[in-house]
N, C-alpha and C positions, 0 to 999 in steps of 0.2 A: 850455261847455267851456273849462277855465282853459288859458292860451296853454301854460304848462308841460307840460301832459297832451299839448297838440295837437303841440308841438315833440316830443316823445318819440314819437310815432305816425308823424312826418315821417321821423325817424330811422330807426325800425323798418323803415318801407315804403322807403326806400333801400337799406338793409341788405340786405332781400329782394331787390330788383330785382338788385343787385349778384351776388346767390348766384345767382339764375336766370341772369343772363348767365353768370357765369363755367362753370354746368353746362351749359348750352347748346353754351358752346364747348368744354368738355370732352368730352361726347359725341359733338358733330359729327354732321352728317348721315349718316344711312346707317353708322354705325359699331356693330358687335354692343355688346352691353351683357355684364357680367361675366358669366361662367359660360356663355358662349356659344361655339359653334366659330367658329373665326377664317375658316372657309372653310366657310360654311354648306351649299353645294352641292356640295361636293366628292365627299363620300361617293354622291352618286346617280350621278357621271357618271366617278368612278374608274377605271372599265374603258374608257372613251373614251380615256384618255391616252396617248398613244404617243410623244409625246418629254419627256424630262426633263433641264433643263441647269442646271447648278450652275457659277456666276461667282464669282471671286475676282480678286486682282490679279494671282496667279499664272498665271491663266489659266482658260478654261473647260471645262469636262467636258459631253459629250452623250452622251444615252443615248437610243436610240431602238428602236421594235419592229419588227419584221419578222416577219410570221408566226409570232406569240406567242413569239418570240426577241426578247428586250434585247441589245443589241448597244453596246458602248463605240465610239463614234467615235474618237476619239482614240487608240486602242488598237487600229487598223487592223480596226473596226467586229469583235472579237472577242466573243463571247458575254460577255453581265452574268451577276452572280449574281442569280439572279430573287428569293432571299430578301432580300438588299439591299436592291433595287427595291423590291420589295412594302413592307419596312419603312418605307421611306421615304416612299411613297406615303402609306400607312396613317397614319404618324406625324402629317404634315401635316393629313390629314382628320380626326385626332382631336385639335387643337390645340384648346385652350379660352382664353380670356381671363382674366385675372385682376384688372391693374388698367388703366384707360386711363394714359397716359404723355404726353410732352411733343407738342406739334404745330409747336415750334420748330425749322426744320432747324440754326440755329446750335449746337442741344442735342442731335443726333442723334449726335454723336462720343462723347458721354460715355456713351451706350447701346450705342455699334458697330453703330447701324443707319444711318451717312451711306451714300452712293452708293456701290458697289463701286469706280468708278473715281476716288473721290476721293483727293486726295493722303494717303498714308499708311493707307488705308483697309482694316479689319482684317475688314469685314464679307463676308457669303456672301450672294450673290444666288440664288433658286432659281426656275426658272420650269416650269409646266405646260402643254403645249400638245395639242391632239387633233389627227384626222389630216388635219382642214381648215386645220392651223396658228393656229387661233384659241388665244387663252390662257385656257386653263381657270383656274389660280391662277400668282398670281406675289407674291413678298415678299423681303425684305431681312432676314438674320436675323442680329443682334447678339450682344452676350454673354449667357453664361447661367450657371446654379448649379443645384447638386442640388437639388430642390424639398424641403421639410421636410416628414415625415413620410410620404412616398411614394417607398417603394424603387423604384430606377428610371426615376423622373422626373424632368424638369428644368423649371428656370423660365427661359426666353429672352426676351429684348428681341425685337419683330418688329416690321416696318411693311410694309403691303401695298402694292405698286406702285402709285402713281396717289392715293394717302392719305396726308395728312401726318400724321396720327394715328397714334404708336407706342403700341405695347400691351407689358405685361408677361404671356407667356401661359404655360401649363402643357403639358407633355406627353410623350411620349417619342420625340422626334425627336431623330436624330444624321445629319448630313448630310456625308458623305466628301467630301474635297477633295483627295483623291490619285488619279487615274484607277485607277492599278493595285488600288485597294481596290475596286474596283465589278467588277472581273473576276470570272468563275468559276473559283476558283483548282482546282477538282478536277482531276488528270490521271487518274491510274491508282486504280482501286477496288476492288481484288479483295481476298476472303477470303484471308488470308495463308496458312492450313490448306491450301488447294489446292495450293499451291506444294509441289513436291518438291524442286527442286534449283534454285540462282542459282550462274551463273557469271561470276564480273569477270573481263576481261584486260585488263591495263594495257599501255600503250605499248610498255614494254619487256620483255612478253612473260610479265610476272609473272601466274600465275591463281589465283584464291582461289575453292574451289568449298565450297559449303554447300548440304548436302543432308539429308532425312530419307527413311527407308526405307516407311513406310507413313501414310495420311491421317493415323491417329490419332495417330501418335507428337507428343508436346508440343514438342521441341527439335529444334534442329538442331544437325549435327555438320558440322564442318572436316573436307574432304576429303585424304586422303594428309597426315595429321600427322607430321613426322618421330619418330623414337623419341626418347624421353627429354622430349617436348615434349605440352604438354596445354592446353585451353582455359583461358584466363584468367578469362573472363566470359561466360555461359551467357546471360545478357540481351543483350551485346552483338551476338553472333552471330545469335539469333533477331532483332535490332533491323536488322542489315543486309535480312533478308529483309522485312521491315513496311514497311521505308522505301521498297524499290521497287514494293511493294504498293499505297502509299498516297502517292504525289508529288503535291505542290502546288507552284503557281507563286508567284512573285513579280512576273515581268514576261512579258511574251509578243511576240514578232516573227514576220515571216512567216519561211520557210526561206529566201527569195533575200536576206535582209539578211545572214544569219550563215551562210556555206557554210560545211561541215564536210567537204567533200573533200578530203581529201591532209592534213587535220589531223591530230595525236596523239589520239585520243579514248580515252576507258575505254569497254570495252562491257560493260554488265551484260546479262546474259540468263537470264530467269526461265522456268521450265519447271513446268506444273501437271499434277495426277493427271490430268485432263480433257481434256489436249491442245494448252491455248493455250500458244505460246512466244511471250513476250514482248522486244523487244530494245530496251532505252535505253544511248542512246549521250550520253556526257558531255563535254563539251570548257571546260576552264576556260579564261578569255579575261578579260583587262582587270578582274580582280576580280571577274566575274559567273562564274557557272557554268551554263551553255547545256546543255540537251539536247534530243533529239529522241525520239519514242517511236513504236513499232509492233509490229504481232502479226501471227503467222502459225498456223495451225492445224497440228499434227504429230499423225498418228494414231499413231506409235511411240511417244509420250507417254503413252499414255490405260494409266491402271493396272487390271491385271485380277489381282484377288485369288486367292491360291492356294487351291483348293477344300481345304475341311475335312475332314480325316479322322475318319471316325467310328469311334468304338471302345466298346467292351463297357464297363460300370463294372466295376472291380475290386470285391471285398468291403469293405463301409465306406464306397465312395467315393459320392459323389451324383453322380446323374444329371445330364446334359447339362440337362434341362429343369429340374432342382433348381438349379441353378447360374446360369441365364441373368439371372434378374433381379438376382443380386448382380454379377454381371459388368458389367451394364449401370450399375450404380450407381459401379463403380471405372473402367472403362473412358471416356477422353474422347469427346466427340462427335465423331464423323466428319464433317468437312466434305462437302457435298452434292456428289456428281459430277455433274457436268450430262452432258446429251446433246451429242452430236456437232453436231447443230441447233442447239441452246443457246450451246454453246461459239463456233461457226462466227458467228452473230448477234450476239455479243457482240464477236467481234474486228472485225465488220465496222463495228459503232457506234464502238467505237473509233479504229479508223483514221479513220472520216471526220470525227470530232472533232479530232484531234490531227495526222492528218497533215501538214498544210501550214503547220505551225508549228514555232519554235526558242523552248524555254521558258528563262526564270531561275527556277531554284529556291534555296530556301533554303540558306545556306552548312551550318547544321547536317546537312541531309539530303545535301548533296555531299560532306562530308568521312567521314559513314557510309560511301557509297558507294565511297569512294578509300581505304578501306584494302586493307590487304594481309595474308599469310597471317601475318606475324611479328608485325602488331599487334593479334592475336587469340591469339597462344599465349605460353606461360611455360614454364619448365623444370619438368618433373614435381618434386614433392617425393621 
């Protein structure tokens, strides 16, 4: 063999050795290959997870499961939104690897995967544990960007705890860093058409009454409108009722921390056609709008439709049977009038859920409930 040929083979062999060493270092022991789940076992044990914690330099959020109810520790153990918890767990379980990245700690900051407690760190730590306290999955999540060609997907940099290797991964994972975003925000969820009357009483004794006569009526009317005035916006009037029946929270505190006794509160009482009487008290303080919510059953509110009078059709007039189908097409759908037992069960569940709490509601909802009659009326044309 010629010396030149031998030298070439030696160089090629050296290059191959270098490449092999580099690839071994790149993959590392136990690191999933491209296109594989980041947490291969998580899907099989996801129902065993009883604690989910999120750590940033702003603090730690801890969610824990008690009797199938997830609660937010930093929010007085108030119930968490099950959908948000589920999406986070599934999002972690479905993350897949795209490209291996650096193993060098000095480069972690570039990808945003340095330790959470490192100076200036913007990373997010997430840890899942089971009922025995064992860690099911743990990672540091760094920078992210929208995935190309996959709507709703992200590409994220991630580093599993205990493994120096970082990865570019893909999935639909969003980790909320604000404890309030984990809360179950739904407060009241009552079909607006069920409400027959809403009475809002202000500290200065001003009263706003909004009502309708029948369940099938589409619009609410302002009670006791002075002569020469009329409703300025029917949408605004209807919106007051829908606001009180679909309240949501921004934050929550125990009742003992925000005393309402003796405070100038706005009281909104809504009454349904099937006997539910809801009471919402609104107390603006320190740029927040606090509310308490409760409900009682009032049999006097139950709607009793007037009996229809039968009459003989006149000559040339269609009978009731002939017109029923046409009326069904033109009359709005009547809301379900619940039985007394159903309403009482609904009230019991509502009071159990909201009775011990004071809620901060969004400003736009509070502004709607604070409207007075003069805010809804205008001079007649």
